[in-house]
BAMITOR-178389 format. One record per residue (C-alpha): z negated, y negated, x; residue number from 0. Coordinates in steps of 0.05 Angstrom, whole numbers. Each point is the difference from the previous one (the first is absolute). Layout:
<rs>
{r {Z; Y; X}; NUM}
...
</rs>
This chain:
<rs>
{r {-361; -421; -263}; 0}
{r {38; 66; 3}; 1}
{r {54; -18; -51}; 2}
{r {12; -68; 31}; 3}
{r {3; 30; 70}; 4}
{r {54; 48; -20}; 5}
{r {40; -56; -32}; 6}
{r {-8; -45; 60}; 7}
{r {23; 54; 47}; 8}
{r {61; 15; -43}; 9}
{r {22; -73; -1}; 10}
{r {-16; -17; 73}; 11}
{r {34; 59; 33}; 12}
{r {69; -31; -5}; 13}
{r {-20; -63; 37}; 14}
{r {-28; 40; 59}; 15}
{r {68; 16; 31}; 16}
{r {-8; 57; 50}; 17}
{r {42; -29; 55}; 18}
{r {-36; 17; 65}; 19}
{r {-21; 59; 42}; 20}
{r {-36; 65; -17}; 21}
{r {-69; -29; 16}; 22}
{r {15; -62; -42}; 23}
{r {26; 38; -61}; 24}
{r {-57; 51; 2}; 25}
{r {-52; -55; 3}; 26}
{r {33; -39; -57}; 27}
{r {6; 62; -43}; 28}
{r {-73; 18; 13}; 29}
{r {-22; -71; -15}; 30}
{r {38; -10; -65}; 31}
{r {6; 73; -22}; 32}
{r {-28; 24; -66}; 33}
{r {-31; 63; 31}; 34}
{r {-33; -34; 60}; 35}
{r {-75; 4; -2}; 36}
{r {-31; -44; 54}; 37}
{r {-54; 41; 31}; 38}
{r {-31; 10; 68}; 39}
{r {28; 58; 41}; 40}
{r {13; 27; 69}; 41}
{r {64; 34; 22}; 42}
{r {13; 32; 68}; 43}
{r {63; 36; 21}; 44}
{r {48; 27; 52}; 45}
{r {75; -11; -2}; 46}
{r {61; 16; 42}; 47}
{r {55; -52; -3}; 48}
{r {65; 13; 37}; 49}
{r {22; -73; -1}; 50}
{r {-61; -44; 7}; 51}
{r {39; -65; 13}; 52}
{r {55; 14; -51}; 53}
{r {56; -5; 51}; 54}
{r {71; 28; -1}; 55}
{r {13; 71; 25}; 56}
{r {6; -16; 74}; 57}
{r {-66; -38; 3}; 58}
{r {-44; 44; -44}; 59}
{r {-70; 17; 24}; 60}
{r {-50; 47; -33}; 61}
{r {-75; 4; 2}; 62}
{r {-61; 29; -33}; 63}
{r {-42; -52; -36}; 64}
{r {-73; -3; -23}; 65}
{r {-15; -41; -63}; 66}
{r {-66; -30; -21}; 67}
{r {0; -35; -68}; 68}
{r {-66; -25; -29}; 69}
{r {1; -38; -66}; 70}
{r {-55; -44; -28}; 71}
{r {1; -20; -74}; 72}
{r {-47; -44; -40}; 73}
{r {4; -3; -76}; 74}
{r {-35; -56; -38}; 75}
{r {18; 13; -72}; 76}
{r {-29; -31; -63}; 77}
{r {16; 2; -73}; 78}
{r {54; -54; 4}; 79}
{r {7; -13; 75}; 80}
{r {15; 45; 59}; 81}
{r {6; -11; 75}; 82}
{r {25; 54; 47}; 83}
{r {0; -6; 76}; 84}
{r {32; 49; 48}; 85}
{r {10; 5; 75}; 86}
{r {40; 57; 32}; 87}
{r {17; 2; 75}; 88}
{r {46; 54; 26}; 89}
{r {-9; 18; 74}; 90}
{r {56; 40; 32}; 91}
{r {-10; 29; 70}; 92}
{r {60; 26; 38}; 93}
{r {-9; 57; 50}; 94}
{r {66; -21; 33}; 95}
{r {38; -65; 6}; 96}
{r {-11; -69; 28}; 97}
{r {-48; -25; -55}; 98}
{r {-62; 42; -9}; 99}
{r {-25; -32; -65}; 100}
{r {29; -36; -61}; 101}
{r {-44; -28; -54}; 102}
{r {23; -19; -70}; 103}
{r {-45; -37; -49}; 104}
{r {0; -6; -76}; 105}
{r {-49; -47; -36}; 106}
{r {3; -13; -74}; 107}
{r {-35; -40; -55}; 108}
{r {11; 11; -74}; 109}
{r {-32; -47; -51}; 110}
{r {7; 7; -76}; 111}
{r {-32; -39; -56}; 112}
{r {9; 6; -75}; 113}
{r {-14; -66; -36}; 114}
{r {4; 37; -66}; 115}
{r {31; 64; -26}; 116}
{r {66; -39; -3}; 117}
{r {2; -40; 65}; 118}
{r {-9; 20; 73}; 119}
{r {12; -23; 71}; 120}
{r {11; 40; 63}; 121}
{r {-1; -22; 74}; 122}
{r {17; 46; 57}; 123}
{r {4; -9; 76}; 124}
{r {28; 52; 48}; 125}
{r {0; -7; 76}; 126}
{r {37; 48; 46}; 127}
{r {2; 5; 76}; 128}
{r {54; 47; 25}; 129}
{r {5; 27; 72}; 130}
{r {24; 72; -9}; 131}
{r {76; 8; 2}; 132}
{r {23; 11; -72}; 133}
{r {59; 27; -38}; 134}
{r {33; -58; -37}; 135}
{r {34; 17; -65}; 136}
{r {51; -55; 7}; 137}
{r {49; -13; 57}; 138}
{r {-36; -20; 65}; 139}
{r {11; -7; 74}; 140}
{r {-43; 45; 45}; 141}
{r {-39; -60; 25}; 142}
{r {-23; -15; -71}; 143}
{r {-25; 70; -12}; 144}
{r {-45; -8; 61}; 145}
{r {-22; -72; -13}; 146}
{r {-72; -18; -14}; 147}
{r {-14; -48; -58}; 148}
{r {-52; -28; -48}; 149}
{r {15; -4; -74}; 150}
{r {-39; -34; -55}; 151}
{r {12; 2; -75}; 152}
{r {-34; -44; -52}; 153}
{r {15; 22; -71}; 154}
{r {-25; -29; -66}; 155}
{r {15; 15; -73}; 156}
{r {-20; -28; -67}; 157}
{r {13; 40; -64}; 158}
{r {-14; 5; -73}; 159}
{r {1; 50; -57}; 160}
{r {36; -49; -46}; 161}
{r {3; 47; -59}; 162}
{r {-15; 73; -13}; 163}
{r {69; 18; 26}; 164}
{r {19; -57; 47}; 165}
{r {-26; -13; 70}; 166}
{r {23; -53; 49}; 167}
{r {-17; -14; 73}; 168}
{r {18; -52; 54}; 169}
{r {-7; 17; 74}; 170}
{r {5; -36; 67}; 171}
{r {-1; 31; 69}; 172}
{r {3; -29; 71}; 173}
{r {23; 46; 56}; 174}
{r {-8; -18; 74}; 175}
{r {26; 38; 62}; 176}
{r {-21; -19; 70}; 177}
{r {28; 40; 59}; 178}
{r {-32; 2; 70}; 179}
{r {60; -2; 46}; 180}
{r {39; -65; 10}; 181}
{r {68; 30; -17}; 182}
{r {-26; 32; -63}; 183}
{r {-35; -65; -20}; 184}
{r {66; -37; 7}; 185}
{r {39; 46; -46}; 186}
{r {-51; 31; -47}; 187}
{r {-60; -46; -12}; 188}
{r {6; -20; -74}; 189}
{r {-35; -20; -64}; 190}
{r {20; 23; -69}; 191}
{r {-22; -30; -66}; 192}
{r {11; 46; -60}; 193}
{r {-10; -15; -74}; 194}
{r {8; 46; -59}; 195}
{r {-6; -10; -75}; 196}
{r {-1; 63; -43}; 197}
{r {-15; 25; -69}; 198}
{r {-2; 66; -36}; 199}
{r {4; 21; -73}; 200}
{r {-30; 66; -25}; 201}
{r {54; 19; -50}; 202}
{r {-34; 65; -19}; 203}
{r {-48; 50; 33}; 204}
{r {57; 30; 41}; 205}
{r {43; -61; 16}; 206}
{r {-17; -64; 37}; 207}
{r {50; -56; 13}; 208}
{r {-4; -44; 62}; 209}
{r {31; -64; 26}; 210}
{r {-9; -36; 66}; 211}
{r {26; -56; 44}; 212}
{r {-15; 0; 76}; 213}
{r {13; -58; 48}; 214}
{r {-8; 6; 75}; 215}
{r {8; -53; 55}; 216}
{r {-4; 23; 72}; 217}
{r {-6; -52; 56}; 218}
{r {8; 21; 73}; 219}
{r {-38; -40; 52}; 220}
{r {60; -5; 48}; 221}
{r {57; 46; -21}; 222}
{r {52; -31; -45}; 223}
{r {-2; 56; -52}; 224}
{r {-41; -32; -56}; 225}
{r {18; 24; -70}; 226}
{r {-19; -2; -73}; 227}
{r {9; 56; -50}; 228}
{r {-2; 10; -75}; 229}
{r {-8; 63; -42}; 230}
{r {7; 0; -76}; 231}
{r {-14; 67; -31}; 232}
{r {-16; 38; -64}; 233}
{r {-28; 70; -5}; 234}
{r {-40; 51; -37}; 235}
{r {-53; 54; 9}; 236}
{r {11; 61; -44}; 237}
{r {-39; 63; -9}; 238}
{r {55; 51; -13}; 239}
{r {-45; 58; -17}; 240}
{r {-71; 19; 19}; 241}
{r {-2; 2; 76}; 242}
{r {67; -37; 11}; 243}
{r {4; -76; 6}; 244}
{r {55; -45; 25}; 245}
{r {8; -73; 21}; 246}
{r {66; -38; 5}; 247}
{r {13; -72; 23}; 248}
{r {68; -32; -3}; 249}
{r {22; -71; 14}; 250}
{r {33; -50; 46}; 251}
{r {-19; -21; 71}; 252}
{r {24; -53; 48}; 253}
{r {-18; -21; 71}; 254}
{r {21; -65; 33}; 255}
{r {-5; -12; 74}; 256}
{r {-4; -66; 38}; 257}
{r {58; 25; 42}; 258}
{r {45; -1; -62}; 259}
{r {4; 73; -17}; 260}
{r {-14; 19; -73}; 261}
{r {-10; 69; -29}; 262}
{r {-1; 12; -75}; 263}
{r {3; 63; -43}; 264}
{r {-36; 49; -44}; 265}
{r {-73; 21; 9}; 266}
{r {-20; 71; -19}; 267}
{r {-66; 36; 6}; 268}
{r {-16; 68; -31}; 269}
{r {-55; 51; 6}; 270}
{r {-23; 61; -38}; 271}
{r {-65; 38; 4}; 272}
{r {-6; 72; -23}; 273}
{r {-67; 35; -10}; 274}
{r {21; 67; -31}; 275}
{r {-71; 26; 8}; 276}
{r {-64; -18; 36}; 277}
{r {19; 35; 65}; 278}
{r {67; -35; 12}; 279}
{r {21; -74; 3}; 280}
{r {71; -23; 16}; 281}
{r {26; -71; 10}; 282}
{r {71; -25; 11}; 283}
{r {21; -72; 11}; 284}
{r {66; -38; 14}; 285}
{r {13; -74; 12}; 286}
{r {58; -46; 16}; 287}
{r {-16; -69; 27}; 288}
{r {14; -52; 53}; 289}
{r {-44; 2; 62}; 290}
{r {-4; -42; 62}; 291}
{r {6; 26; 71}; 292}
{r {-35; -58; 35}; 293}
{r {54; 3; 53}; 294}
{r {43; -57; 24}; 295}
{r {64; 41; 0}; 296}
{r {-11; 31; -69}; 297}
{r {-20; -40; -60}; 298}
{r {-7; 34; -68}; 299}
{r {11; 74; -11}; 300}
{r {9; 44; -62}; 301}
{r {-54; 53; -4}; 302}
{r {2; 65; -39}; 303}
{r {-64; 39; 2}; 304}
{r {-21; 70; -22}; 305}
{r {-71; 26; -1}; 306}
{r {-27; 67; -21}; 307}
{r {-71; 29; 3}; 308}
{r {-32; 65; -23}; 309}
{r {-72; 22; -1}; 310}
{r {-18; 72; -19}; 311}
{r {-70; 30; -5}; 312}
{r {10; 69; 30}; 313}
{r {-74; 18; -5}; 314}
{r {-60; -38; -29}; 315}
{r {-12; -32; 68}; 316}
{r {69; 4; 32}; 317}
{r {56; -51; -14}; 318}
{r {71; 0; 26}; 319}
{r {37; -66; 8}; 320}
{r {73; -19; 11}; 321}
{r {27; -71; 7}; 322}
{r {70; -26; 14}; 323}
{r {24; -71; 9}; 324}
{r {73; -19; 11}; 325}
{r {26; -71; 12}; 326}
{r {75; -10; 0}; 327}
{r {23; -69; 21}; 328}
{r {67; -36; 0}; 329}
{r {13; -66; 35}; 330}
{r {56; -38; -36}; 331}
{r {10; -38; 66}; 332}
{r {-30; 5; 69}; 333}
{r {15; -26; 70}; 334}
{r {9; 50; 57}; 335}
{r {-10; -13; 74}; 336}
{r {71; -26; 8}; 337}
{r {-8; -50; -57}; 338}
{r {44; 37; -49}; 339}
{r {-23; 0; -73}; 340}
{r {4; 66; -38}; 341}
{r {-40; 44; -47}; 342}
{r {-49; 51; 25}; 343}
{r {-48; 54; -26}; 344}
{r {-69; 26; 16}; 345}
{r {-39; 60; -26}; 346}
{r {-75; 12; 6}; 347}
{r {-37; 61; -27}; 348}
{r {-68; 31; 8}; 349}
{r {-24; 69; -23}; 350}
{r {-74; 18; -1}; 351}
{r {-35; 64; -20}; 352}
{r {-72; 20; 4}; 353}
{r {-57; 46; -21}; 354}
{r {-66; -29; -23}; 355}
{r {-64; 41; -1}; 356}
{r {-59; -28; -40}; 357}
{r {-54; 35; 40}; 358}
{r {-57; -36; -36}; 359}
{r {-4; -53; -54}; 360}
{r {7; -56; 51}; 361}
{r {29; 38; 59}; 362}
{r {75; 14; 9}; 363}
{r {46; 30; 53}; 364}
{r {74; -16; 4}; 365}
{r {56; 33; 39}; 366}
{r {68; -34; -3}; 367}
{r {69; -11; 28}; 368}
{r {44; -62; -3}; 369}
{r {73; -10; 20}; 370}
{r {31; -70; 5}; 371}
{r {73; -15; 13}; 372}
{r {38; -66; 6}; 373}
{r {75; -1; 6}; 374}
{r {31; -68; 14}; 375}
{r {66; -32; 16}; 376}
{r {-39; -50; 42}; 377}
{r {-3; 19; 75}; 378}
{r {-68; 27; 22}; 379}
{r {-31; 0; -70}; 380}
{r {8; 75; -15}; 381}
{r {-58; 47; 14}; 382}
{r {-37; 61; -27}; 383}
{r {-72; 22; 2}; 384}
{r {-43; 62; -14}; 385}
{r {-75; -1; -12}; 386}
{r {-49; 57; -10}; 387}
{r {-71; -19; -17}; 388}
{r {-69; 26; -20}; 389}
{r {-53; -44; -32}; 390}
{r {-71; 9; -25}; 391}
{r {-29; -51; -49}; 392}
{r {-70; -12; -26}; 393}
{r {-14; -48; -58}; 394}
{r {-67; -33; -11}; 395}
</rs>
């Protein structure tokens, strides 16, 4: 099970495009991540947020918040079959502001079955309910950052260890977004169908070659912004030396909108992980791809992304963390309020740092700071945010 799970995660990560808000991307990463162990836990915390509704400078409002995050996990694992269930609500109480309480929900199911050592199937379902205003790592209007929605993902994969060195896998995913407010329903309710076929070849113990094709069709309920996209790519995973590994994807991508706009160009994705010793882990990633803004005035957008993370064990029970995410976007064409068509830019970045204390084997304390900044050519879209938080977690 362990070997196949690692392989499945490696092949499926590309199809799970991280295109939504902070809550969405965190839940998706946790659900599909290699290091995520579904276990029951309880987290409580206090946080000060100086821009709770993610508004521009003149409308900013700050508040202290109390967080209560229980997590229930059930693991039914056998020799060839496993079933994991998880439910995680997040309750956020505001000491100031119009709304006293926001509640987000995450519910997941992960099923895996190995027909034989060579053939396996995997079925996943993830449901999210978002109420808390969230940073969105793509261009967004302020109303969208505050909008409540339901999201459901159904994902399935079939794979085979064809030979000692060759593995193939075919995937299908269905994404569904449903917003609460009528205006948001009109422009943002949508369904995406995503398919991916991939293979890898273990050339030698240090080098693995990969190839993949991804197709996505997104259909909006009412807005006339349906599109289909294609990504053809080749890549490799290479262990440079002990403690240093790299992954590179390169290829071609295209996106075709019902409105007539087409975007085509190169696809690039690169990341490197450095573990110089047991106490320090570094990761750097870069990507260049086409993303969608889900806005009527802006269609496709070129996205360049940079991500860096560091984790250092200062003492046996004390870890320091540092994370940076930068999204740099360029619209080849956009429509402003006067109807003129021109190019525009948008930059989003988030910097987080924290100290984690492992008080007991299953008890941890975290003190952290997060800074978010969005600079946009679109009127009213720019904002910044500072958060300071303290959390205590108990696993069971």
